[in-house]
Legacy VTK file of the C-alpha trace (Angstrom):
# vtk DataFile Version 3.0
C-alpha trace
ASCII
DATASET POLYDATA
POINTS 495 float
10.499 -60.466 -7.472
9.141 -58.369 -10.330
6.215 -57.347 -8.213
8.546 -56.364 -5.146
10.555 -54.022 -8.366
7.003 -52.478 -9.731
6.099 -51.792 -5.644
9.551 -49.966 -4.905
9.174 -48.236 -8.196
5.239 -46.991 -7.533
6.707 -45.768 -4.008
10.089 -44.154 -5.139
8.311 -42.086 -7.777
4.991 -41.346 -5.009
7.891 -39.701 -2.616
9.835 -38.306 -5.575
6.453 -36.135 -6.530
5.722 -35.283 -3.001
9.080 -34.018 -2.948
8.921 -31.814 -5.756
5.924 -30.746 -4.726
6.766 -29.477 -1.403
9.952 -27.606 -2.883
6.581 -25.568 -4.646
4.730 -24.993 -2.049
4.288 -21.259 -0.318
6.676 -20.916 2.871
4.814 -21.325 5.986
2.859 -18.622 7.439
4.566 -15.966 8.888
3.847 -13.412 12.150
3.496 -9.496 10.293
6.828 -9.153 12.633
8.937 -11.184 11.283
8.014 -10.515 7.608
8.050 -6.279 8.036
11.699 -7.523 9.447
12.803 -9.928 6.534
11.509 -7.254 4.442
13.276 -3.505 5.979
16.778 -6.379 5.800
16.389 -6.441 1.749
16.906 -2.228 2.230
17.212 -1.452 -2.124
14.280 -2.082 -4.011
13.300 -1.485 -7.762
10.007 0.378 -8.587
9.115 -0.734 -12.927
7.107 1.624 -14.121
5.999 -0.177 -17.778
2.193 0.167 -18.907
-0.133 2.003 -22.046
1.607 5.534 -20.088
4.905 4.033 -21.082
3.293 4.852 -25.200
1.320 7.692 -24.039
2.018 10.143 -21.048
-0.172 11.205 -18.876
-2.162 10.415 -15.380
-5.836 8.343 -15.899
-6.677 9.012 -19.659
-9.329 7.514 -20.800
-9.086 4.621 -23.287
-6.293 4.531 -25.849
-5.647 2.388 -29.043
-4.297 -0.269 -26.744
-2.518 -1.445 -30.129
0.055 1.127 -29.537
1.497 -0.957 -26.614
4.142 -2.752 -28.612
7.460 -3.947 -26.374
9.264 -5.296 -29.180
12.417 -6.217 -27.511
10.885 -6.838 -24.325
13.356 -9.125 -22.005
12.675 -8.964 -18.423
15.423 -10.637 -18.076
17.107 -7.223 -18.725
15.764 -5.715 -16.188
16.465 -8.295 -13.614
20.332 -7.778 -14.300
20.408 -4.432 -14.428
18.541 -4.538 -10.740
20.826 -7.776 -9.535
23.986 -5.651 -11.016
22.768 -2.391 -8.349
22.236 -4.974 -5.224
18.637 -4.735 -5.556
16.655 -7.382 -3.822
13.389 -6.680 -4.202
10.839 -5.298 -7.490
7.773 -3.649 -7.954
5.839 -3.988 -11.799
2.797 -1.970 -12.635
0.468 -4.861 -13.779
-2.269 -2.256 -13.834
-1.681 1.727 -13.800
-4.700 4.555 -13.275
-5.300 4.173 -16.695
-6.748 0.620 -16.623
-4.767 -1.576 -18.934
-3.909 -4.446 -17.597
-0.208 -6.724 -18.254
-1.611 -9.556 -18.180
-4.526 -11.581 -19.863
-7.583 -10.309 -17.301
-10.489 -12.166 -18.198
-12.698 -9.815 -16.021
-14.970 -8.077 -17.543
-15.091 -3.865 -17.126
-18.046 -2.588 -14.753
-18.287 0.218 -17.490
-19.345 -2.001 -19.880
-16.593 -1.490 -22.358
-14.388 -4.280 -24.210
-11.558 -5.656 -22.127
-8.397 -3.790 -22.023
-5.209 -5.761 -21.353
-2.368 -7.030 -23.137
-4.262 -9.492 -25.185
-6.169 -6.444 -27.012
-2.437 -4.974 -27.802
0.373 -5.560 -30.578
1.653 -8.624 -28.395
-1.585 -10.466 -27.943
0.268 -13.709 -27.166
2.485 -12.135 -24.270
2.041 -12.027 -20.568
4.516 -9.076 -19.183
3.428 -9.963 -15.542
4.643 -13.845 -16.413
7.850 -12.755 -17.891
8.516 -10.306 -15.202
8.190 -13.005 -12.205
10.178 -15.652 -13.722
12.747 -13.439 -14.791
13.214 -11.556 -11.739
13.021 -14.873 -9.378
15.821 -16.409 -12.118
18.346 -13.358 -10.552
17.107 -14.557 -7.003
14.948 -11.078 -6.758
11.889 -11.275 -5.068
8.921 -9.951 -7.400
6.348 -8.236 -5.901
3.524 -6.297 -8.082
1.381 -3.124 -8.022
-2.164 -2.536 -8.531
-4.022 0.574 -9.180
-7.609 0.976 -8.005
-8.311 4.139 -9.745
-8.811 3.036 -13.072
-10.580 5.359 -15.742
-10.640 3.131 -18.419
-13.163 0.616 -16.887
-15.104 3.264 -15.274
-13.140 3.286 -11.227
-13.656 6.682 -10.563
-13.082 9.866 -12.601
-10.651 12.437 -13.466
-6.971 13.386 -11.377
-8.699 16.335 -10.201
-11.789 15.720 -8.934
-13.074 13.710 -6.248
-14.476 10.240 -6.985
-17.758 8.737 -5.439
-17.692 4.624 -6.504
-20.415 2.460 -6.824
-18.608 -0.518 -4.759
-21.396 -3.603 -5.435
-20.757 -2.510 -8.951
-17.706 -2.425 -9.400
-16.553 -5.216 -6.787
-16.461 -8.219 -9.062
-13.824 -6.772 -11.313
-11.428 -5.062 -8.486
-11.403 -8.744 -6.749
-11.898 -10.640 -10.035
-8.342 -9.106 -11.071
-7.111 -9.095 -7.897
-7.931 -12.980 -7.522
-5.938 -13.416 -11.013
-2.894 -11.778 -9.947
-2.411 -13.009 -6.064
-4.574 -16.533 -6.978
-1.016 -18.560 -7.511
-0.913 -18.408 -11.008
2.235 -16.117 -10.763
3.462 -17.606 -7.592
4.186 -16.157 -4.249
4.545 -12.708 -4.508
5.916 -10.824 -1.340
4.908 -7.502 -1.599
1.231 -5.907 -2.997
0.941 -2.402 -3.383
-2.172 -0.507 -4.502
-2.414 2.920 -5.544
-5.041 5.755 -6.779
-6.453 4.602 -3.304
-6.140 6.482 0.189
-5.759 9.887 -1.754
-7.951 9.853 -4.645
-11.370 7.748 -3.457
-10.306 6.819 0.099
-10.684 3.858 2.200
-14.459 4.058 3.043
-15.439 3.736 -0.949
-13.686 0.844 -1.585
-13.688 -0.906 1.404
-9.993 -1.071 2.648
-10.656 -4.219 5.227
-12.025 -6.591 2.344
-9.061 -5.929 -0.094
-6.677 -6.844 2.775
-8.965 -9.228 3.796
-8.241 -11.031 0.309
-4.886 -10.110 -0.553
-3.894 -11.908 2.609
-6.379 -14.762 1.776
-5.084 -15.584 -1.603
-0.968 -14.747 -0.398
-0.670 -15.407 3.681
2.856 -14.148 3.868
2.158 -10.743 1.155
2.950 -7.823 2.641
0.335 -4.965 1.639
1.220 -1.638 0.988
-0.748 1.889 -0.390
1.041 3.966 -2.344
1.456 7.468 -0.573
-0.404 6.015 1.971
2.138 7.747 4.311
0.014 6.038 7.241
1.227 3.190 9.796
-2.413 1.605 9.477
-4.730 -0.515 7.283
-1.135 -1.353 5.558
1.786 -3.475 6.521
4.473 -0.915 5.384
4.247 2.798 5.212
5.411 4.372 1.916
6.613 7.705 1.787
6.746 8.912 -2.142
9.476 11.180 -2.112
8.771 13.423 -5.594
5.448 14.629 -3.370
8.312 15.999 -0.819
6.971 12.588 2.171
10.081 11.521 3.037
11.299 8.991 6.051
11.318 11.248 9.570
14.805 10.997 11.149
14.274 8.673 13.749
11.527 6.454 12.358
11.347 2.673 13.347
8.335 1.810 11.622
8.264 -0.501 9.220
8.615 1.750 5.972
9.521 2.004 2.305
10.507 5.030 0.257
10.010 5.704 -3.312
11.778 7.814 -5.993
12.732 7.796 -9.944
16.132 7.483 -11.300
14.835 10.002 -14.574
12.314 12.714 -14.771
8.996 10.973 -14.270
7.819 7.486 -12.875
7.310 6.551 -16.690
9.322 6.422 -19.569
10.888 9.579 -21.205
13.653 10.983 -22.668
15.467 11.599 -20.003
15.890 8.050 -19.748
18.705 8.008 -22.394
20.988 10.992 -20.726
23.382 9.708 -17.934
23.727 13.593 -16.670
19.745 13.678 -16.484
19.635 10.708 -13.941
19.786 10.950 -9.859
23.235 10.401 -9.337
25.393 7.460 -8.180
26.114 9.855 -5.306
22.845 10.580 -4.572
21.019 7.448 -4.648
24.446 5.748 -2.123
23.060 8.921 0.319
19.556 7.300 -0.085
20.419 4.215 0.778
23.240 5.280 3.789
20.537 7.693 5.401
17.459 5.063 5.314
18.859 2.197 6.297
19.247 2.585 10.309
15.568 4.381 9.706
14.271 0.975 8.740
12.938 2.287 5.619
13.929 0.655 2.109
14.494 2.560 -0.404
12.950 1.994 -3.754
14.458 3.409 -6.892
11.914 3.843 -9.984
13.787 2.443 -13.252
10.893 2.529 -16.396
11.350 0.758 -19.212
11.510 2.291 -22.754
8.924 1.938 -25.460
10.805 -0.971 -27.258
10.384 -3.394 -23.942
14.285 -2.859 -22.321
16.225 -0.380 -19.712
18.165 2.080 -21.295
21.723 1.740 -21.609
22.103 5.237 -19.501
19.977 3.634 -16.881
21.924 0.052 -16.975
25.150 1.599 -16.570
24.081 3.712 -13.551
22.599 0.699 -11.721
26.022 -1.133 -12.298
27.510 1.631 -10.571
25.549 1.902 -7.818
26.417 -1.598 -7.036
30.054 -0.945 -7.109
29.610 2.333 -4.602
27.049 0.798 -2.311
27.150 -2.685 0.078
24.724 -2.874 3.197
25.640 -2.136 6.843
24.788 -5.589 7.830
25.221 -4.481 11.436
22.271 -2.398 11.514
20.107 -3.697 14.555
17.354 -5.748 13.847
13.675 -4.208 12.978
12.484 -2.823 16.384
9.452 -4.020 18.139
6.851 -2.200 16.207
4.350 -0.318 18.208
0.780 -1.887 17.969
-1.689 -0.308 15.518
-5.278 -0.960 14.407
-5.142 -4.071 12.255
-9.107 -4.711 12.284
-10.763 -1.296 11.693
-14.259 -0.327 11.861
-16.000 1.091 9.208
-18.417 4.153 10.545
-20.863 5.110 9.389
-21.290 8.753 10.572
-19.558 11.455 12.239
-20.392 14.761 14.591
-18.827 16.982 16.289
-19.138 20.154 18.655
-18.310 22.721 15.817
-17.377 22.062 11.970
-17.280 19.313 10.021
-16.646 15.841 11.906
-17.278 13.838 8.656
-13.480 15.034 7.411
-11.864 13.158 10.095
-13.282 10.027 8.756
-13.105 10.150 4.999
-10.508 7.666 4.587
-8.719 10.154 2.448
-4.829 10.525 3.163
-4.272 13.734 4.265
-1.175 14.472 2.907
1.148 17.662 3.185
1.023 18.618 -0.285
-2.859 19.448 0.772
-5.241 21.138 0.585
-6.406 19.276 -2.489
-6.632 15.724 -0.399
-6.097 18.014 3.394
-9.943 16.950 4.659
-9.281 18.291 7.930
-11.533 18.456 10.552
-10.905 21.933 12.404
-12.675 23.021 15.318
-13.431 26.213 17.179
-11.396 27.815 19.043
-12.936 27.125 22.357
-11.462 24.120 24.164
-13.300 21.527 24.943
-14.835 20.039 21.900
-15.737 16.536 21.184
-15.948 14.172 18.177
-18.653 11.705 18.007
-18.297 8.455 15.604
-21.239 6.251 14.973
-20.346 2.574 14.116
-24.052 2.351 13.053
-24.031 -1.016 15.521
-22.670 -2.155 18.498
-19.137 -3.945 18.064
-17.067 -5.802 20.701
-12.769 -5.916 20.915
-12.978 -1.877 20.684
-9.562 -1.266 21.794
-7.836 1.558 20.367
-7.915 4.955 18.853
-5.125 6.194 16.235
-5.107 9.903 15.196
-3.316 11.687 12.585
-2.509 15.427 13.263
-2.217 17.899 10.213
0.569 17.070 8.222
0.709 20.682 6.122
4.314 22.296 6.727
4.690 24.999 8.702
1.509 25.089 10.600
1.572 23.554 13.861
-1.652 24.848 15.493
-4.129 21.889 16.411
-2.031 19.047 17.433
-4.000 17.642 20.582
-2.241 17.234 23.178
-5.064 16.243 26.389
-8.275 13.698 25.670
-10.365 11.462 26.864
-12.571 8.968 25.483
-15.480 7.545 25.779
-17.946 4.948 24.718
-22.071 4.321 24.467
-24.546 2.093 23.376
-27.548 4.414 22.790
-25.348 7.814 22.314
-26.678 9.595 25.379
-25.121 7.679 28.029
-21.191 8.116 27.805
-19.083 6.410 30.209
-15.287 7.315 30.011
-12.803 4.235 29.546
-9.105 6.513 29.119
-7.816 9.545 29.665
-4.200 10.725 27.915
-1.202 12.722 26.974
0.194 13.333 23.200
2.906 14.909 22.263
2.411 18.115 20.237
3.777 17.111 16.558
3.333 15.320 13.683
3.376 11.664 14.277
0.973 8.957 14.732
-0.892 9.124 18.039
-2.684 6.031 19.573
-4.299 5.458 22.895
-5.253 1.884 23.761
-7.391 0.947 26.135
-9.328 -1.885 27.677
-11.814 -3.846 25.331
-15.582 -2.138 25.203
-18.189 -2.433 23.392
-20.082 -0.241 21.754
-21.860 1.472 19.143
-20.409 5.310 19.846
-17.078 6.718 20.024
-16.652 10.794 21.844
-12.656 12.013 21.506
-13.401 14.986 23.984
-10.037 17.291 23.540
-9.094 18.684 26.484
-6.163 20.793 25.134
-3.916 21.391 21.860
-1.657 23.556 20.274
-2.999 27.055 19.269
-5.997 26.498 21.070
-8.095 24.332 18.279
-7.915 20.807 17.146
-7.285 19.513 14.291
-7.592 15.886 12.897
-6.159 14.668 9.393
-8.307 10.799 10.119
-8.939 8.533 13.374
-9.353 5.304 13.138
-11.114 2.767 15.323
-10.955 -0.949 16.186
-8.689 -3.456 17.504
-5.105 -4.598 17.449
-5.366 -8.034 17.888
-9.048 -9.250 18.439
-11.433 -9.268 15.584
-13.648 -6.434 16.154
-17.399 -7.849 15.552
-21.004 -6.515 15.142
-23.054 -7.483 17.672
-27.312 -9.064 16.542
-30.083 -7.385 18.655
-30.339 -10.683 19.964
-26.758 -10.359 21.525
-26.416 -7.055 22.145
-25.397 -5.637 25.539
-27.914 -3.525 27.585
LINES 1 496
495 0 1 2 3 4 5 6 7 8 9 10 11 12 13 14 15 16 17 18 19 20 21 22 23 24 25 26 27 28 29 30 31 32 33 34 35 36 37 38 39 40 41 42 43 44 45 46 47 48 49 50 51 52 53 54 55 56 57 58 59 60 61 62 63 64 65 66 67 68 69 70 71 72 73 74 75 76 77 78 79 80 81 82 83 84 85 86 87 88 89 90 91 92 93 94 95 96 97 98 99 100 101 102 103 104 105 106 107 108 109 110 111 112 113 114 115 116 117 118 119 120 121 122 123 124 125 126 127 128 129 130 131 132 133 134 135 136 137 138 139 140 141 142 143 144 145 146 147 148 149 150 151 152 153 154 155 156 157 158 159 160 161 162 163 164 165 166 167 168 169 170 171 172 173 174 175 176 177 178 179 180 181 182 183 184 185 186 187 188 189 190 191 192 193 194 195 196 197 198 199 200 201 202 203 204 205 206 207 208 209 210 211 212 213 214 215 216 217 218 219 220 221 222 223 224 225 226 227 228 229 230 231 232 233 234 235 236 237 238 239 240 241 242 243 244 245 246 247 248 249 250 251 252 253 254 255 256 257 258 259 260 261 262 263 264 265 266 267 268 269 270 271 272 273 274 275 276 277 278 279 280 281 282 283 284 285 286 287 288 289 290 291 292 293 294 295 296 297 298 299 300 301 302 303 304 305 306 307 308 309 310 311 312 313 314 315 316 317 318 319 320 321 322 323 324 325 326 327 328 329 330 331 332 333 334 335 336 337 338 339 340 341 342 343 344 345 346 347 348 349 350 351 352 353 354 355 356 357 358 359 360 361 362 363 364 365 366 367 368 369 370 371 372 373 374 375 376 377 378 379 380 381 382 383 384 385 386 387 388 389 390 391 392 393 394 395 396 397 398 399 400 401 402 403 404 405 406 407 408 409 410 411 412 413 414 415 416 417 418 419 420 421 422 423 424 425 426 427 428 429 430 431 432 433 434 435 436 437 438 439 440 441 442 443 444 445 446 447 448 449 450 451 452 453 454 455 456 457 458 459 460 461 462 463 464 465 466 467 468 469 470 471 472 473 474 475 476 477 478 479 480 481 482 483 484 485 486 487 488 489 490 491 492 493 494
């Protein structure tokens, strides 16, 4: 009898452990479309800019004494409760901003050979702000997302704010990938959203290869949505992000899964305006944003920066509570429409040439945003059409079936929108065959051309007609929507 009881008890313990283990397993992998639909249904998010810049204002500073980071009253639970009172459903914490200070005890060795620059070197070395944040927000039923800046001056990844960067990927790769693994490798549980910054607009997706970063994120967190802050381009990301303080907003009629960020105070990080309710965004303004963006399938993210003691100021806490009393989501809104196919598997080209001017500007991986020309690197043809641009992938690839085109985005100039075009491919750069001919609308919307899968090393876009009689390209990306694009070895090349 004792043996039977002992066996039954062991089985009970085993089943109990297995049950509790299963409760904490990550959810079953979902399709991108399902994740996008679920995310835009959240509608309202909170950005939390809290880092060394809370104590030392500026962008991309060289290192300052990490001991100035001293949030003696840190209470992430207060942040979460305030967010919940507003009806906020998810949040984003600046785990590392442009100045390279990590809010978690990162073990990675900086590529510039300097000492670590993390919470462990601060005035609160025993803390892990990321840990306290994710635990506090989950306790209030709010999904905790993470923000991570690729641009990292303190640790040798990029330079001053006003300079274009040249990055040695082989040198910085172990550090960047190592920190992403620390954040997304499971220590902090499931992370629904991962936002990178200082990337497309500062150094470009060619300097630090986008596909390698995205593949790592997806391998660590299959259900995590990948966003580029101020990206604004619906390829190479899972959600488009519109940074409103730069004048970029979700366009009328938008049906692309997106989010739009704005600050509740005068800046992203804390300043005195956070203490004065008259200087904060009004309840009316924030509710108007939510009501406008909701039918555009664009979540509104309001940035609420904690102060130097590690708390949200009373003015912000009160404002969030007022919002919660004044706004409720419209649950009759239809589900996210089917998303048009995009290049989800891009090829990184090695070069480009054109019949006129510098074609490399069309493949530099930089976000050509409407606040140009500082980072608006446009290829512009001569005024005699047709003109063409030819992309070299460096090797033959199979499964090429899509091209996407970003028109110019500066306001007040409508010249250069490509309206009529042909696409050709080649294996040797001399003999080209036409694979597609199409027409695009004369506006700023993202354009795409999808054709039968091709094997080629070169792709040529021939511009037949464009507004103003010249062609302008902000960016081109080429690859495949669903198929893995694969470089062919010499033994498997198509002759």
